[in-house]
C-alpha positions in Angstrom: 16.5 -5.3 28.3 17.8 -7.7 25.6 16.6 -7.2 22.1 16.3 -10.2 19.9 18.1 -10.1 16.5 16.7 -11.3 13.2 17.8 -14.9 12.5 20.3 -15.1 9.6 22.8 -12.4 8.6 21.5 -10.2 5.7 23.6 -10.2 2.6 25.7 -7.2 1.8 24.2 -6.7 -1.6 21.7 -3.8 -1.9 20.7 -4.5 -5.5 17.1 -4.9 -4.5 17.1 -2.0 -2.0 16.3 -4.4 0.8 16.7 -3.2 4.4 16.2 -6.0 6.9 14.6 -5.5 10.3 17.2 -6.2 13.0 14.9 -7.2 15.8 12.7 -10.3 16.0 10.8 -8.6 18.9 10.0 -5.6 16.7 8.9 -7.9 13.9 6.6 -9.8 16.2 5.1 -6.5 17.5 4.4 -5.4 13.9 2.7 -8.7 13.1 0.7 -8.6 16.3 -0.5 -5.0 15.5 -1.8 -6.3 12.1 -4.3 -8.6 13.9 -3.8 -11.5 11.5 -6.5 -14.2 12.0 -5.9 -17.9 11.8 -6.5 -19.3 8.3 -6.0 -16.0 6.5 -3.8 -16.0 3.4 -1.0 -13.5 4.0 1.7 -12.5 1.5 5.1 -11.5 2.8 6.6 -9.6 -0.2 10.3 -9.5 -0.1 10.6 -12.0 2.7 14.4 -11.6 3.0 15.7 -13.6 6.0 12.2 -14.4 7.2 12.1 -12.0 10.2 8.4 -11.2 9.5 7.6 -14.7 8.0 8.3 -16.4 11.4 5.8 -14.4 13.5 3.3 -14.6 10.7 3.6 -18.4 10.7 2.9 -18.3 14.5 -0.5 -16.7 13.9 -1.7 -19.9 12.1 -2.3 -18.0 8.9 -1.3 -19.5 5.6 1.9 -17.5 4.7 3.2 -17.1 1.2 6.7 -15.7 1.5 7.9 -14.2 -1.8 11.7 -13.6 -2.4 13.7 -12.9 -5.5 17.2 -13.5 -4.2 18.0 -17.2 -4.8 20.4 -17.4 -1.8 17.8 -16.1 0.5 15.2 -18.4 -1.0 17.3 -21.4 -0.2 17.8 -20.3 3.4 14.1 -19.6 3.8 13.2 -23.1 2.5 15.6 -24.7 4.9 14.3 -22.6 7.8 10.6 -23.1 7.2 10.7 -26.7 5.9 9.0 -27.9 9.2 6.3 -25.3 8.9 3.4 -26.6 6.6 1.6 -23.3 6.7 4.5 -21.5 5.1 5.0 -21.5 1.3 8.3 -20.1 -0.1 8.0 -18.7 -3.6 11.1 -17.7 -5.6 9.6 -14.9 -7.7 9.8 -11.2 -8.5 6.9 -9.5 -6.6 6.0 -7.5 -9.7 5.5 -10.7 -11.8 3.9 -12.8 -9.1 0.4 -14.0 -10.0 -1.8 -12.6 -7.2 -4.3 -14.7 -5.4 -7.9 -15.0 -6.7 -9.2 -15.6 -3.1 -9.2 -12.9 -0.4 -5.7 -12.2 0.9 -3.7 -9.8 3.0 -0.2 -8.4 2.7 2.3 -7.8 5.5 5.7 -6.9 4.2 8.9 -5.0 4.4 9.0 -4.1 0.7 12.1 -3.0 -1.2 12.1 0.8 -0.9 13.1 1.4 -4.6 10.0 -0.5 -5.8 7.4 0.9 -3.4 5.2 2.7 -5.9 5.3 -0.2 -8.4 4.4 -2.7 -5.7 1.6 -0.5 -4.4 0.2 -0.1 -7.9 0.2 -3.8 -8.3 -1.8 -4.2 -5.2 -4.1 -1.2 -5.4 -4.7 -0.2 -9.0 -7.5 -2.8 -9.6 -10.2 -2.4 -6.9 -11.6 -5.8 -7.9 -8.5 -7.6 -6.7 -9.5 -9.5 -3.5 -6.9 -7.8 -1.3 -8.5 -7.0 2.1 -5.7 -5.1 3.8 -2.0 -4.4 3.5 0.5 -3.4 6.2 3.7 -2.2 4.4 7.0 -1.0 5.8 7.9 2.0 3.6 10.0 5.1 3.7 8.5 7.6 6.2 7.9 10.3 3.6 6.1 7.9 1.4 3.9 6.9 4.3 3.0 10.5 5.2 2.3 11.3 1.5 -0.1 8.4 1.1 -1.9 8.9 4.4 -2.6 12.6 4.0 -5.8 13.7 2.3 -4.4 17.1 1.1 -2.6 18.1 -1.0 -3.6 15.1 -3.0 -2.2 13.4 -6.1 -4.0 11.8 -8.9 -2.8 8.4 -7.7 -3.7 9.1 -4.1 -7.2 10.3 -5.0 -7.7 7.3 -7.2 -6.6 4.7 -4.6 -8.5 6.6 -1.9 -11.8 5.7 -3.5 -11.4 2.1 -2.2 -8.7 2.3 0.4 -8.1 4.1 3.7 -4.5 4.8 4.6 -2.9 5.4 8.0 0.6 5.6 9.5 0.6 3.3 12.5 4.2 3.5 13.7 7.5 5.1 12.9 10.7 3.1 12.6 14.1 4.7 12.9 16.7 3.9 10.3 18.8 2.1 12.9 16.1 -0.6 13.1 17.3 -1.9 9.8 20.4 -3.6 8.4 21.8 -2.1 6.4 20.2 1.2 7.6 18.4 3.2 5.0 19.2 6.9 4.4 15.8 7.9 5.9 13.4 6.6 8.6 10.6 4.3 7.8 7.0 3.6 8.9 4.3 1.0 8.9 1.6 2.2 6.4 -1.7 0.5 6.9 -4.0 0.2 3.9 -7.5 -1.1 4.7 -10.3 -1.6 2.2 -13.2 0.7 2.7 -16.4 -0.8 4.0 -18.3 1.2 1.4 -16.3 2.3 -1.7 -16.5 5.9 -2.8 -16.6 4.8 -6.4 -18.0 1.6 -7.8 -15.2 -0.7 -8.9 -16.8 -1.1 -12.3 -16.2 2.7 -12.8 -12.5 2.6 -12.0 -11.4 3.4 -15.6 -13.7 6.4 -15.9 -12.7 7.7 -12.5 -9.0 7.4 -13.4 -9.6 9.2 -16.7 -11.3 12.1 -14.8 -8.4 12.4 -12.4 -5.7 12.1 -15.0 -7.2 14.8 -17.2 -7.7 17.2 -14.2 -4.2 16.8 -12.7 -2.5 16.8 -16.0 -4.1 20.1 -16.9 -2.4 21.9 -14.1 -5.3 24.3 -14.1 -7.8 25.3 -11.5 -10.7 22.9 -11.1 -13.2 25.2 -12.9 -11.0 25.2 -16.0 -9.9 21.5 -15.7 -13.6 20.5 -15.6 -15.0 23.1 -18.0 -15.8 20.4 -20.6 -17.7 18.3 -18.2 -19.5 20.8 -15.9 -21.1 24.2 -16.5 -19.9 27.1 -14.2 -23.2 26.9 -12.4 -23.0 23.2 -11.8 -19.4 23.5 -10.6 -20.3 26.3 -8.2 -23.2 24.3 -6.7 -21.1 21.2 -6.5 -18.3 23.1 -4.8 -20.8 24.2 -2.1 -22.1 20.7 -1.6 -18.7 19.0 -1.4 -16.8 21.8 0.3 -14.2 23.0 -2.3 -13.6 26.2 -4.1 -14.0 26.1 -8.0 -10.8 28.1 -8.3 -8.8 25.6 -6.2 -6.1 23.5 -7.9 -6.9 19.8 -8.3 -4.5 18.8 -5.5 -6.7 20.7 -3.0 -9.6 18.3 -3.4 -9.5 15.1 -1.4 -10.6 11.7 -2.4 -14.2 12.2 -1.1 -14.5 15.4 -3.2 -13.1 13.9 -6.3 -15.4 10.9 -5.9 -18.3 13.3 -5.5 -17.3 15.1 -8.7 -17.1 11.7 -10.5 -20.6 10.8 -9.3 -22.0 14.1 -10.5 -20.3 13.8 -13.9 -21.6 10.2 -14.3 -25.2 11.4 -13.9 -25.7 11.8 -10.2 -27.2 15.2 -10.6 
């Protein structure tokens, strides 16, 4: 069975840690799995040669392809000039003004900027992002999708987002091939948030203090909860007061936050 190859030879420079999908068929499958609807605004961050941009355009969505490399930008503009639904933007994804209207992201992002890009997309729960499908390193995908052991950042994002690994991609699927395998990480907004968006700063402060303390939960929260309150809360939420902060998942941390905020 023949496998289509991505149009346009990727540059040899790896200054932006870009690893381009080799197969147009694989790119089309990834886009199909994202269930893009006509008329949706979709950002392709780090569009590269346009291997994801092309099947995105075929969905009749409005596609905003972001690329920092001027040579690639010029090639993208030539390629998609006949496509009115595709907008090519020459910009750093970390400086790009994000949309004020609802939008989605489907992107093969530079691996060395994964956390920074995810922070840009997920740190503010009021940002009108509805879903993101990101190609990231496999270890990063597993780390973000698991509920335990948690991290302060994972527990924070988990209040508004649900994470799932939807497919694994071998390193050979990319040019140049990365040192590790990759995966498609799906990030979908929760139908009901675990923490109100207006309380994001307070929730972040709670998590930061607890995780930075490197102490068991009973000690990390000793200034906020009495031993009796913490014991009762542990029974209700299903955690041990002597557990380290990383043993609590996003639902448990959100429950602690609600209790501290006055949900007694």
